[in-house]
C-alpha positions in Angstrom: 107.0 51.2 113.7 108.0 54.7 112.7 105.5 56.6 110.6 107.4 58.0 107.6 104.3 59.4 105.8 104.4 62.8 107.4 108.1 63.7 106.9 107.9 62.4 103.3 105.0 64.6 102.5 106.8 67.6 104.1 110.0 66.9 102.2 108.0 66.6 99.0 106.3 70.0 99.6 109.7 71.6 100.5 111.3 70.3 97.3 108.4 71.5 95.0 108.4 75.0 96.5 112.2 75.3 96.6 112.3 74.4 92.9 109.4 76.6 91.9 110.7 79.6 93.8 114.3 79.1 92.8 115.5 79.4 96.4 119.3 79.8 96.7 119.0 77.2 99.6 116.5 74.7 100.7 114.3 75.8 103.7 115.9 74.7 107.0 112.6 74.6 108.8 109.6 72.7 107.4 107.6 76.0 107.4 107.2 77.0 103.8 104.7 79.8 103.6 104.8 81.1 107.1 106.2 84.4 108.4 107.9 85.2 111.7 106.7 88.5 113.1 108.5 90.1 116.1 108.1 93.5 117.7 110.9 95.8 119.0 109.8 94.8 122.5 110.3 91.1 121.6 113.9 92.0 120.5 114.5 94.2 123.5 115.5 97.2 121.4 112.4 99.4 121.9 114.3 102.1 123.8 117.4 102.4 121.6 116.0 105.0 119.1 116.9 102.7 116.1 116.2 103.7 112.5 113.8 101.2 111.0 115.5 101.7 107.6 118.7 100.3 108.9 117.4 96.8 109.9 119.1 94.0 108.0 118.7 90.2 108.3 121.1 87.3 107.6 121.3 83.5 107.7 124.5 81.6 108.2 125.8 79.6 105.1 127.7 76.7 106.7 128.8 75.3 103.3 130.6 78.5 102.3 131.1 79.7 105.8 129.7 83.2 105.1 126.7 85.4 105.9 123.9 85.5 103.4 121.5 88.4 103.5 117.7 87.6 103.8 114.8 89.9 103.2 113.2 91.6 106.2 110.4 94.2 106.4 109.6 96.7 109.1 106.0 97.9 109.5 105.5 100.8 112.0 102.4 100.9 114.2 100.8 103.3 116.6 97.6 103.7 118.6 95.0 105.8 116.9 91.5 106.9 117.7 88.8 105.7 115.3 87.2 109.1 114.9 83.5 109.9 114.5 81.5 109.0 111.4 81.9 111.8 108.8 78.7 113.9 108.4 79.1 114.0 104.6 81.4 113.1 101.8 82.8 116.6 101.6 83.9 116.8 105.2 87.6 117.6 105.3 89.9 115.0 106.8 92.6 115.5 109.4 95.5 113.1 110.2 95.1 111.5 113.7 92.1 109.2 113.5 91.1 106.5 111.1 88.1 108.4 109.8 90.1 111.7 109.7 87.5 113.3 112.0 87.3 114.3 115.7 88.3 111.7 118.3 85.7 109.7 120.1 87.9 108.2 122.8 88.0 104.7 121.4 91.4 103.6 120.0 93.2 100.6 118.5 96.7 99.8 117.4 96.9 100.4 113.7 99.5 100.0 111.0 101.0 103.5 110.3 100.4 104.8 106.8 101.0 108.4 105.7 98.6 107.7 102.8 95.6 107.5 105.1 94.3 109.7 107.9 96.0 107.3 110.4 99.2 108.9 109.3 102.8 108.1 109.8 104.0 106.8 113.2 104.6 109.9 115.4 107.7 108.0 116.7 109.8 107.5 113.7 112.2 105.1 115.5 111.8 101.3 115.8 109.6 101.6 118.9 107.8 99.1 121.1 104.9 98.0 118.9 106.6 98.2 115.5 107.0 94.9 113.7 109.8 93.3 111.8 108.9 90.3 109.6 110.9 87.6 107.8 110.0 84.3 106.3 110.6 81.2 108.4 111.9 79.4 105.4 114.9 81.8 105.4 116.2 80.4 108.7 119.5 78.5 108.6 122.0 76.8 110.9 123.6 78.4 113.9 126.6 80.5 113.2 129.7 79.2 115.0 130.9 80.9 118.1 133.2 83.8 117.5 131.8 84.6 114.0 132.3 88.2 113.2 129.3 90.5 112.5 128.4 91.0 108.8 130.1 93.9 107.1 128.6 97.4 107.3 126.7 96.6 110.5 127.2 98.1 114.0 128.6 95.7 116.6 126.8 95.1 119.8 123.3 95.4 118.3 123.0 92.0 116.6 120.3 89.5 117.7 120.4 85.8 117.3 116.9 84.3 116.9 116.5 80.6 117.4 113.3 79.3 115.9 111.9 76.0 117.1 109.0 74.2 115.4 106.8 72.9 118.2 105.5 70.4 115.7 108.6 68.2 115.4 111.2 70.1 117.3 113.4 71.2 114.4 115.1 74.5 114.7 116.9 77.1 112.7 118.4 80.6 113.2 117.9 84.0 111.8 120.2 86.9 112.7 119.2 90.6 112.8 121.7 93.4 112.7 121.7 97.2 112.5 123.4 98.7 109.4 125.9 101.6 109.5 123.6 103.5 107.2 120.3 103.0 105.4 120.3 99.5 103.8 118.2 97.6 101.4 116.4 95.5 103.9 114.7 93.6 101.1 117.9 92.0 100.0 116.8 92.8 96.5 113.6 90.8 96.8 110.1 91.9 96.1 107.7 89.0 96.7 104.4 90.9 96.8 103.0 93.7 94.6 100.0 95.5 96.0 98.6 98.2 93.7 95.8 100.2 95.5 93.8 102.0 92.8 90.8 104.1 93.8 88.9 104.7 90.6 87.8 108.2 91.7 91.4 109.4 92.3 93.5 109.6 95.4 92.5 108.3 98.9 93.0 111.5 100.9 91.4 113.7 98.3 88.6 111.6 96.8 87.5 108.8 99.1 83.8 109.0 100.2 84.0 108.2 103.9 80.4 109.1 104.8 78.5 107.3 102.0 80.0 104.8 99.5 80.5 103.0 97.3 84.1 103.7 96.4 84.9 101.6 93.4 88.5 100.3 93.1 90.6 98.4 90.6 93.1 97.2 93.2 95.3 94.1 92.8 97.7 92.0 94.8 100.1 89.9 92.7 102.7 87.3 93.9 104.5 84.4 92.2 101.8 82.1 93.6 98.5 83.9 93.3 96.8 87.2 92.4 93.7 88.9 94.0 91.5 91.7 92.8 89.4 94.1 94.8 86.5 96.4 93.7 85.8 98.2 97.0 86.2 97.7 100.8 84.9 94.2 101.7 84.9 93.2 98.0 87.5 90.5 97.1 86.3 89.5 93.7 89.2 87.8 91.9 91.5 84.9 92.9 93.9 83.4 90.3 96.0 80.6 91.6 97.6 79.8 88.2 95.0 79.1 85.6 92.5 81.9 85.7 90.2 83.6 88.2 88.2 81.0 90.2 86.4 83.4 92.7 83.0 85.1 92.6 83.6 86.7 96.0 84.8 86.4 99.5 81.4 87.0 101.1 79.9 87.9 104.5 76.3 88.2 105.5 74.0 87.6 108.5 72.7 84.3 107.1 71.9 82.5 103.9 68.2 83.5 104.1 68.8 87.2 104.3 70.6 90.0 102.4 69.8 92.7 104.9 73.5 92.9 105.6 76.3 91.8 103.3 79.5 93.1 101.7 77.3 95.1 99.3 75.7 97.1 102.2 79.0 97.4 104.0 80.7 99.1 101.1 77.7 101.3 100.3 77.8 103.0 103.7 80.4 104.9 105.7 84.0 103.6 105.9 87.6 104.3 105.7 91.0 102.8 105.1 93.5 102.5 107.9 96.4 101.2 105.8 97.5 100.3 102.3 101.0 99.1 102.6 103.1 97.5 99.8 106.3 95.9 101.1 108.8 93.4 99.8 107.6 90.5 102.0 104.0 91.4 102.7 101.3 93.8 101.8 98.7 95.1 104.2 95.1 96.2 103.4 93.1 97.4 106.4 89.8 99.1 106.5 86.8 99.9 108.8 83.1 100.4 108.3 80.3 97.8 108.1 76.9 99.6 108.4 76.0 100.0 112.1 79.4 98.7 112.9 81.3 101.7 111.7 84.5 100.6 113.5 84.3 96.9 112.6 87.6 96.3 110.9 89.2 93.8 108.5 92.9 93.6 108.0 94.2 91.6 105.1 97.8 90.5 105.0 99.3 89.1 101.8 102.6 87.1 101.7 103.9 85.4 98.6 102.2 82.1 99.2 99.9 83.0 102.1 96.8 85.2 102.7 95.5 86.2 106.2 92.3 87.9 107.0 91.7 89.3 110.5 88.3 90.6 111.2 87.6 92.6 114.4 83.8 92.6 114.9 82.8 95.9 116.7 79.0 96.2 116.5 75.8 96.0 118.5 74.2 92.6 119.1 73.4 90.8 115.8 71.7 87.6 115.0 74.8 85.9 113.6 77.4 86.3 110.8 79.0 84.1 108.2 82.0 84.3 105.9 82.6 82.1 102.9 84.5 81.9 99.6 82.0 81.6 96.7 83.7 80.3 93.6 82.8 80.9 89.9 82.3 78.7 86.9 86.0 78.5 86.2 86.3 76.4 89.4 83.9 73.7 88.2 85.6 70.3 88.4 87.7 71.2 91.5 87.5 68.9 94.5 86.5 70.2 98.0 87.5 68.4 101.1 87.8 69.2 104.8 88.9 67.7 108.1 85.4 66.2 108.8 85.1 64.4 105.5 86.3 61.0 104.5 86.5 62.0 100.9 85.8 65.0 98.7 82.9 66.5 96.7 83.2 68.0 93.2 82.4 71.6 92.6 79.8 71.3 89.9 76.7 73.2 91.0 74.9 70.1 92.2 74.0 70.0 95.9 76.2 67.8 98.1 75.9 66.6 101.7 78.8 67.9 103.8 79.2 67.6 107.6 77.8 70.6 109.4 80.5 70.7 112.1 83.1 73.4 111.6 86.2 71.9 110.1 89.8 72.5 111.3 90.9 72.9 107.7 89.6 72.7 104.2 90.9 72.8 100.6 89.9 73.1 97.0 92.2 71.3 94.5 92.2 70.8 90.7 94.0 71.7 87.5 93.0 75.3 88.3 95.1 75.4 91.5 95.3 74.3 95.1 94.2 76.4 98.0 94.3 75.4 101.7 92.3 77.2 104.4 92.2 77.3 108.2 90.1 79.4 110.6 90.6 80.5 114.2 88.1 82.4 116.4 89.2 84.4 119.4 86.4 85.8 121.5 85.5 86.7 125.1 82.5 84.5 124.8 81.8 81.1 123.2 79.7 81.6 120.0 78.4 78.4 118.3 79.8 77.8 114.8 78.9 75.6 111.9 80.2 74.8 108.4 78.9 76.7 105.4 78.9 74.7 102.1 76.6 75.4 99.2 77.1 74.1 95.7 74.0 74.9 93.7 73.2 76.6 90.4 69.6 76.9 91.4 69.9 77.8 95.1 67.0 78.5 97.4 68.8 81.5 98.7 69.5 84.9 97.1 73.2 85.5 96.3 73.1 89.1 97.5 75.9 90.1 95.2 78.2 88.5 92.7 78.4 87.8 88.9 76.6 84.6 88.5 73.6 84.1 90.8 75.0 80.7 91.8 76.7 79.3 94.9 79.6 77.2 93.6 81.7 75.4 96.2 80.8 78.2 98.6 82.6 77.2 101.8 83.3 78.9 105.1 82.2 79.4 108.7 78.8 80.4 110.1 78.6 82.0 113.5 75.1 80.7 114.3 73.4 82.0 117.5 73.0 85.6 118.5 76.1 87.7 119.1 76.3 90.1 122.0 77.4 93.7 121.8 81.1 93.9 120.6 81.2 97.7 120.0 83.6 99.3 122.5 81.8 102.6 122.1 79.0 101.1 124.2 80.0 99.4 127.4 79.8 96.7 128.4 81.1 94.9 125.4 82.6 91.5 124.4 85.4 91.0 121.9 85.3 88.9 118.7 88.2 88.4 116.3 88.1 86.0 113.3 91.4 84.9 111.8 91.4 83.1 108.5 94.6 81.8 106.8 94.8 80.5 103.2 97.8 79.3 101.3 98.5 78.5 97.7 100.4 75.4 96.5 101.6 73.4 93.5 98.8 71.2 92.1 101.0 68.1 92.1 100.9 68.0 95.9 98.5 65.4 97.4 95.9 67.7 99.1 94.6 65.0 101.4 98.1 64.4 102.8 99.5 67.9 102.8 96.5 70.0 104.0 96.3 68.6 107.5 100.1 69.0 108.0 99.9 72.6 106.8 96.9 73.4 108.9 98.7 72.0 112.0 101.4 74.6 111.4 99.4 77.5 110.0 98.0 78.9 113.3 100.8 77.5 115.5 103.7 80.0 115.6 107.3 79.0 115.8 108.8 79.4 119.3 111.5 82.2 119.2 114.4 82.5 121.6 116.2 85.8 121.2 119.8 86.4 122.5 122.4 89.0 121.8 124.9 88.1 119.1 
């Protein structure tokens, strides 16, 4: 007997989001919040000296037999040395390393940003490692054979991208072209607003790279959520429709110690690699976590999705955990995960939750609905466990925050000792934590939708690229 439950849940989610976002067309693929990110190398155009400002995307409208422009965004990247730790806060910066200091011989691929010491991409063309992004929901049917290129594009440079969902086999098409002149790649759409505000002034003139803190009043706002930031490592506000529910996105060695936490990270040396505000996504990337001066977190914000990529680069440490600690506005929400048969209520009263690391989790209530999934990529196999603390009189010190409580504090604990991951000191291992959260209408059934979403969240669409 065929199981209709999954497609019905997917169709329900598609309908709700299509209505809420006023899409001009329903999503062709059952990937609602997810982006598609391709490089110039993926597209085979890395050596054509193309101008990134002339990239334009389309879907085919079979009903009206015409091209419909879709928003795309190009983000340039280049390899940059991290630079040495600044000797003091008055040390002048120079473009060319993340810290704006002398090179140390350790590099990484960074998002280019003329507003930081990383600087603009020295190669201003759409080169090998530059990215173009569009939303998977903007895919459409295949254009008929013989269809002419869209107007104001240069023939012979178009690319047809077939996207196949490995979870179900459905497919859709997006078409990328090269404009005859600079074009509005956004198609008139601006889905994300990132406002980086350094309270002391401007980043290049006033950021204290040797010794923080560096208070901010920065925000990200989309139709589905807003976040607030008070410094590097300090995500302190999350509003998913009915007020701020977050005390903080927190990291520390363990629940029984505050020797290292977001508070100590931001109070030491550090720098921003990128602050980018685009029409489809914003990028906030920074380094510096005490004795891991080149440990890096890159946060990427889409209209209904948030991604956090943490590259741990530090000497051996006893462990590390990351969790979202809610505030009193979240009381009454329900928490569930892949290892639980039911849910527990966020109310400040301790609950018993399975200790195994879940594949997915969620919080849901009248305040909003947030799904979460976590993926760890490392050159070794660190043991992990679930973090969940809901206690208004906790046996642990909060380390930082507004309330002294742990309310529905949920995340992942890397439990055993971690080896050296600092590439400045060979030999070293690698450790990258990738967290994905998404934000949904509250009238979706979280127990039914969350596992479907999680199955898709870290499983990219398969892309086949051909000349058009």
